[in-house]
C-alpha positions in Angstrom: 14.9 -3.5 -45.9 12.2 -0.8 -44.6 12.7 2.5 -44.7 13.8 4.2 -41.5 11.0 6.7 -41.6 8.4 3.8 -42.2 10.3 2.1 -38.7 9.8 5.6 -37.1 5.9 5.7 -37.8 5.4 1.9 -37.0 7.1 2.7 -33.2 5.1 5.8 -32.8 2.0 4.1 -33.6 2.8 1.6 -31.0 3.8 3.8 -28.7 0.2 5.6 -28.9 -1.0 2.4 -28.8 0.7 1.2 -25.8 -0.2 4.8 -23.9 -3.9 4.0 -24.4 -3.6 0.7 -23.2 -1.6 1.7 -20.0 -3.8 4.1 -19.3 -6.9 2.4 -19.5 -5.5 -0.1 -17.0 -4.7 2.2 -14.4 -7.5 3.9 -14.9 -9.5 0.8 -14.1 -7.4 -1.0 -11.8 -6.6 -4.0 -14.0 -3.2 -5.1 -14.2 -1.4 -4.7 -17.6 -1.0 -7.2 -20.1 2.3 -8.5 -21.8 1.5 -6.7 -24.3 1.3 -3.2 -22.9 4.2 -3.9 -20.7 6.6 -4.8 -23.5 5.2 -1.4 -25.5 6.1 0.3 -22.4 9.6 -0.7 -22.3 9.8 0.3 -26.0 8.9 3.7 -25.1 11.5 3.9 -22.4 13.9 2.7 -24.7 12.7 5.8 -27.1 13.2 8.1 -24.0 9.6 9.1 -24.0 8.8 10.3 -20.9 6.2 8.2 -18.9 5.5 9.7 -16.0 6.4 12.9 -14.0 8.3 11.1 -11.1 9.7 7.7 -11.8 10.9 4.7 -9.1 14.6 6.0 -9.2 13.4 9.6 -8.2 10.5 8.5 -5.5 12.8 5.5 -4.2 16.2 7.0 -4.3 16.7 6.3 -0.4 15.6 2.5 -1.1 18.0 2.1 -4.2 20.7 3.6 -1.9 20.4 1.5 0.9 19.0 -1.8 -1.7 17.5 -3.8 0.9 16.8 -7.5 0.5 15.4 -8.6 3.9 12.8 -6.9 5.3 11.6 -7.7 9.1 7.9 -6.8 9.3 6.8 -4.9 12.7 3.4 -6.0 14.1 0.7 -3.8 13.1 0.0 -0.7 15.4 -3.8 -0.4 15.4 -4.9 3.4 16.4 -8.4 2.9 15.3 -10.3 1.9 18.3 -8.8 4.4 20.2 -9.9 7.5 17.7 -13.1 5.8 16.5 -16.6 7.6 17.6 -18.0 4.6 18.6 -19.5 3.1 21.7 -16.9 0.6 23.4 -19.9 -1.6 24.1 -19.9 -2.0 20.2 -18.2 -5.6 20.2 -19.0 -6.1 16.6 -17.5 -3.1 15.2 -14.5 -3.6 17.7 -14.0 -6.9 16.7 -14.1 -6.2 13.0 -11.1 -3.5 13.3 -9.2 -5.9 15.4 -9.3 -8.7 13.2 -8.8 -6.7 9.8 -5.7 -5.6 11.6 -4.1 -8.9 12.1 -5.1 -10.0 8.9 -3.0 -6.9 7.4 -0.2 -8.0 9.4 -0.4 -11.8 8.0 -0.7 -10.6 4.5 1.9 -7.9 3.8 4.6 -10.5 3.2 2.8 -11.5 0.1 3.5 -8.4 -2.1 6.9 -7.8 -0.8 7.7 -11.6 -1.7 6.7 -10.6 -5.3 9.0 -7.9 -5.5 12.1 -10.2 -4.8 12.5 -9.1 -1.0 12.9 -11.5 1.4 10.2 -10.8 4.4 10.8 -12.4 7.4 8.2 -14.8 8.4 5.0 -13.8 10.9 5.9 -16.3 12.9 9.5 -15.9 13.5 8.6 -11.9 13.7 6.2 -12.6 16.5 9.3 -14.2 18.7 11.3 -11.4 17.4 8.8 -8.8 18.9 8.9 -10.9 22.0 12.4 -10.8 23.1 13.1 -7.3 21.8 13.0 -4.5 24.4 10.9 -1.9 22.7 7.2 -1.9 22.1 6.1 -1.8 18.5 5.0 1.5 19.0 8.6 2.8 20.5 10.3 0.7 17.8 9.1 3.2 14.9 11.6 6.0 16.7 14.2 3.3 18.1 17.8 2.1 17.0 17.1 -0.4 14.6 20.7 -1.9 14.3 20.5 -4.7 16.5 17.7 -6.2 13.7 20.9 -6.1 11.1 23.4 -7.8 13.5 21.3 -10.3 15.0 18.7 -10.9 12.8 20.2 -10.0 9.2 17.3 -7.4 8.4 18.2 -4.6 6.4 15.0 -2.9 6.9 11.8 -2.8 9.3 8.2 -2.2 7.6 5.6 -0.4 9.8 2.1 -0.2 9.0 0.0 1.7 11.6 -3.8 1.7 10.9 -4.6 5.4 12.2 -8.6 5.5 12.0 -11.8 4.0 10.3 -14.4 6.6 8.9 -17.9 4.6 8.2 -20.4 6.3 6.3 -23.7 4.5 4.6 -22.2 3.0 1.0 -18.6 3.8 1.7 -16.1 2.6 4.6 -12.8 3.9 4.8 -9.6 3.6 6.4 -6.7 5.7 7.1 -3.5 3.5 6.7 0.6 4.5 6.6 3.0 2.6 5.9 7.2 3.6 6.5 10.2 1.6 5.7 13.3 2.2 8.0 16.9 1.2 7.4 18.6 -1.0 10.1 21.8 0.3 8.8 21.4 4.0 8.9 18.2 4.4 11.0 17.1 6.4 8.4 13.2 6.6 6.8 13.7 5.3 3.2 10.2 5.1 1.9 7.0 6.1 3.6 3.2 6.1 1.8 0.1 7.6 3.4 -3.3 5.7 1.8 -6.9 6.4 2.4 -8.5 3.5 1.2 -12.3 3.3 0.6 -14.5 0.5 -0.5 -18.1 1.0 -1.6 -20.4 -1.3 0.0 -24.0 -1.7 -1.2 -26.5 -1.7 1.4 -29.6 -4.0 1.9 -33.1 -2.3 2.8 -32.4 -3.3 6.5 -28.8 -1.3 6.7 -26.7 -4.6 6.3 -24.1 -4.8 3.9 -24.7 -6.8 0.5 -22.8 -10.0 0.5 -21.3 -10.2 -3.0 -20.0 -13.3 -4.5 -16.4 -12.5 -3.8 -17.3 -11.5 0.0 -19.4 -14.7 0.5 -16.3 -16.8 -0.5 -13.8 -14.8 1.8 -16.1 -15.1 4.7 -16.5 -18.9 4.0 -12.8 -19.2 3.8 -11.7 -17.1 6.9 -14.5 -17.8 8.8 -15.5 -14.4 9.5 -18.6 -12.5 9.2 -19.5 -10.0 6.0 -18.6 -6.9 8.0 -15.4 -8.0 8.8 -14.5 -9.6 5.5 -15.2 -6.3 4.2 -12.5 -4.3 6.2 -9.9 -7.4 5.8 -10.1 -7.0 1.9 -10.1 -3.4 2.0 -6.7 -3.5 3.8 -5.5 -6.3 2.1 -5.8 -4.9 -1.1 -4.3 -1.1 0.1 -1.3 -2.7 1.3 -0.6 -4.9 -1.9 -1.0 -1.9 -3.9 1.4 0.3 -2.2 3.9 -2.2 -1.5 4.2 -3.7 -4.9 5.1 0.0 -5.7 8.1 -0.2 -3.9 11.3 -1.0 -6.0 12.0 -4.5 -7.5 14.8 -5.9 -5.1 18.1 -6.1 -6.9 18.4 -9.5 -7.0 15.7 -9.6 -9.5 16.1 -9.4 -13.7 13.7 -6.7 -13.4 15.1 -4.6 -11.3 16.8 -2.1 -13.6 14.0 -1.9 -16.2 11.7 -0.9 -12.9 13.6 2.1 -11.9 11.8 3.9 -15.0 8.3 3.0 -14.0 5.8 5.2 -12.7 5.8 5.6 -8.8 2.7 6.8 -6.9 2.6 9.6 -4.8 3.3 9.9 -0.7 -0.2 10.3 -0.3 -3.1 8.6 -1.9 -6.4 7.8 -2.0 -7.5 4.1 -3.1 -10.7 3.4 -3.9 -12.4 0.1 -4.6 -15.9 0.2 -6.1 -18.8 -2.4 -6.1 -17.0 -4.3 -9.2 -13.7 -4.7 -7.5 -12.0 -2.2 -9.6 -9.7 1.0 -8.0 -9.1 4.6 -8.7 -6.0 6.0 -7.2 -5.6 9.6 -7.1 -2.9 12.1 -5.3 -4.1 13.8 -2.2 -2.8 16.2 0.6 -1.1 15.8 3.8 -4.4 17.7 5.1 -6.8 15.2 3.5 -5.0 12.5 5.3 -4.8 14.1 8.8 -7.8 13.3 11.3 -10.6 15.9 11.5 -9.3 16.8 15.4 -5.9 17.3 14.6 -7.2 19.9 12.1 -9.2 21.5 14.7 -6.5 21.4 16.9 -4.1 23.1 14.6 -6.8 25.8 13.5 -7.7 26.6 17.0 -3.8 26.9 18.0 -3.4 29.5 15.0 -6.7 31.5 15.9 -5.0 31.9 19.8 -1.4 33.0 18.3 
C-alpha cells in the first residue's frame, strides 16, 4: 500500500501536468486530449480552481431554464448596411450574403454536439414564414408561441453587424443571443470579434491554401466567399460549443465546473488554422460610428 504523502505527491504532479497540457491546448486552439480531460476532472475532484468563472456561474440562467429544444432564427445580416463598400461591388456583396446563409446552415451542428435538439433549418424556414414577426422584430417579441406550438424551449439569434477587411486580415463582428420561450428572458449572450489571417499574393488576391481549396470545391464557391464562410463557422462553433451541455447528456454535471468564455471575446485564426481567444471590452465590439456618435453627444452635453 502506498503512503498517503506519496499519493498526494503523485496527484500534485499529475495536476501540474494537466494544467500544462490544458493551457497549451487553449493557446494553440487544439482540442484537449482524453488524457488532459481526465486530469482536468481530477483537478476538479481535488477542489483545485481551474478558472475565474466556470459555466455554472457564466450560464446560471441557462442552467435554471435547462432548455432541450432550440429554434434557430434566421440570421440577421446588417453588414451590407454598414460596410463602406461600393454597392456596385457585386463580388463583395455576394461573399457576405453567402456567408450569412452558410452560418445559418451550420449553427445546428455545435448545438447537437452539446446534446440539444436544434429544429432543422427547413422546418425553421417554414416556421419563419408563418410567424407574424420578422426576424429582426422577433428578437424583442413574445416567444411563448414557439413553446406552445413548436415545443421550443429557447430561440437562438445570430446577428452579423459588420465586416472589416484589411490587407492580410478579415474581421467580422457577430453576436449570439439565447432567449427563453417560457420567460422571454435573455439567458445567454456572447459577442465575438472574429478575425482570420489571410495571406495575399503579389496581385492582391487571397492565397488559396489546401484547406481553402477543398472547401471551395466542396461548396462550389470562390476563395473570398470560402474565407468568410469558414471564419463564421469556426467562430460560431466555438461560441455555441461553450454553452452548457444539455441536461439529458451524461457530461451535464461535470460540465458545470468547466471554464466558460467571456461575454465579449476576440477570436483570431492564423494562417495555420490555429486560433487565439482573448476577452475584449464592449467598446472594442461597437462599430466606430456608434463610438463617434457617443463622443459627439458627450461633447454637446
